[in-house]
C-alpha positions in Angstrom: -13.5 -20.2 -10.4 -11.3 -18.7 -13.0 -10.5 -15.0 -12.9 -11.9 -12.7 -15.4 -9.1 -11.5 -17.8 -10.0 -7.9 -17.1 -9.2 -8.4 -13.4 -5.8 -9.9 -14.2 -5.1 -7.1 -16.7 -6.0 -4.5 -14.1 -3.6 -6.0 -11.6 -0.8 -6.0 -14.2 -1.6 -2.4 -15.2 -1.5 -1.4 -11.5 1.9 -3.0 -11.1 3.3 -0.9 -14.0 2.5 2.2 -11.9 5.1 1.1 -9.3 8.2 3.2 -9.1 10.2 0.2 -7.8 12.9 -1.0 -10.2 13.7 -4.6 -9.1 10.1 -5.8 -9.3 6.7 -4.3 -9.5 3.6 -5.6 -7.6 0.0 -4.7 -8.4 -3.1 -5.6 -6.4 -6.8 -5.4 -7.3 -9.6 -5.7 -4.8 -12.9 -6.8 -6.5 -16.3 -8.3 -5.9 -17.4 -10.7 -8.7 -16.2 -8.7 -11.8 -16.4 -5.2 -10.3 -13.1 -3.6 -9.3 -13.3 -1.7 -6.0 -9.7 -0.6 -5.8 -6.2 -1.1 -7.0 -2.7 -0.5 -5.6 1.0 -1.0 -6.3 4.1 -1.3 -4.2 6.1 1.8 -3.5 8.7 3.3 -1.2 6.4 5.5 0.8 4.0 5.1 3.7 0.3 5.3 4.0 -1.2 6.9 7.0 -4.6 5.2 6.6 -3.2 1.7 7.2 -2.8 0.8 10.8 0.8 0.7 12.1 0.7 -3.0 12.9 0.3 -3.8 9.2 3.2 -1.7 8.1 6.3 -3.9 7.9 8.6 -0.9 7.3 7.8 2.8 7.4 9.3 3.5 4.0 7.5 0.7 2.0 3.9 0.3 1.0 2.8 -3.1 -0.2 0.3 -3.2 -3.1 -2.3 -4.9 -0.9 -2.2 -2.2 1.7 -2.2 0.5 -1.0 -5.4 -1.0 -2.6 -7.1 -1.4 0.8 -6.2 2.2 1.9 -8.2 3.6 -1.0 -11.5 2.1 0.2 -13.0 4.4 2.8 -16.0 2.2 3.6 -14.5 -0.9 5.1 -17.9 -2.7 4.7 -17.3 -2.8 1.0 -14.3 -5.2 1.7 -16.5 -7.8 3.4 -16.4 -11.0 1.2 -14.4 -9.2 -1.5 -11.5 -10.9 -3.3 -8.0 -9.6 -4.0 -5.5 -10.5 -6.8 -1.8 -9.7 -6.3 0.7 -10.0 -9.1 4.5 -9.5 -9.2 6.1 -8.5 -12.5 9.8 -9.1 -12.9 12.1 -6.9 -15.0 11.7 -9.3 -17.9 7.9 -8.8 -17.8 7.1 -12.3 -16.4 5.0 -13.1 -13.4 6.6 -14.2 -10.2 5.7 -15.0 -6.6 3.3 -12.5 -5.1 2.0 -14.4 -2.1 1.1 -11.8 0.6 3.6 -11.5 3.5 2.5 -12.3 7.0 1.6 -8.7 7.7 -0.5 -8.3 4.6 -2.2 -11.7 5.4 -3.3 -10.3 8.8 -4.5 -7.1 7.2 -6.5 -9.0 4.5 -8.1 -11.2 7.2 -9.0 -8.2 9.4 -10.8 -6.6 6.4 -12.8 -9.8 5.8 -11.4 -10.3 2.3 -12.1 -14.0 1.8 -10.5 -15.0 -1.5 -6.8 -14.3 -2.2 -5.4 -14.8 -5.7 -1.7 -14.4 -6.4 0.9 -15.1 -9.0 3.5 -17.9 -8.4 7.1 -18.4 -9.5 5.8 -20.5 -12.3 3.7 -17.6 -13.7 0.4 -19.2 -12.6 -2.4 -17.6 -10.6 -3.4 -19.6 -7.5 -6.2 -19.0 -5.0 -6.2 -19.3 -1.2 -9.3 -18.9 0.9 -8.9 -17.0 4.2 
């Protein structure tokens, strides 16, 4: 399955909202072509994400930010997520979820995970 270009565009636009300077990460949670939520990395915490999924108290990963906006966790069942990392020069880079975000994604029953690679491609993993 190839991703709809509007999903990719939404993830890139979400990354642009990040206040981080070295790289910006955006995430979009979606079902089919319907966007449920988006998020971006930042240097703040989110109280609605369980403490075991927070790697550091002062950072918030884009995946966790997007998931925290969805109040009805049932909506996440069988959803997909796309994570992209944008470097300073505007190119895509590796955005594979860290170990903590992988656990969070699995616990929310998000089954398909798409992310950008060092080569600027989007790949898919099934959890």
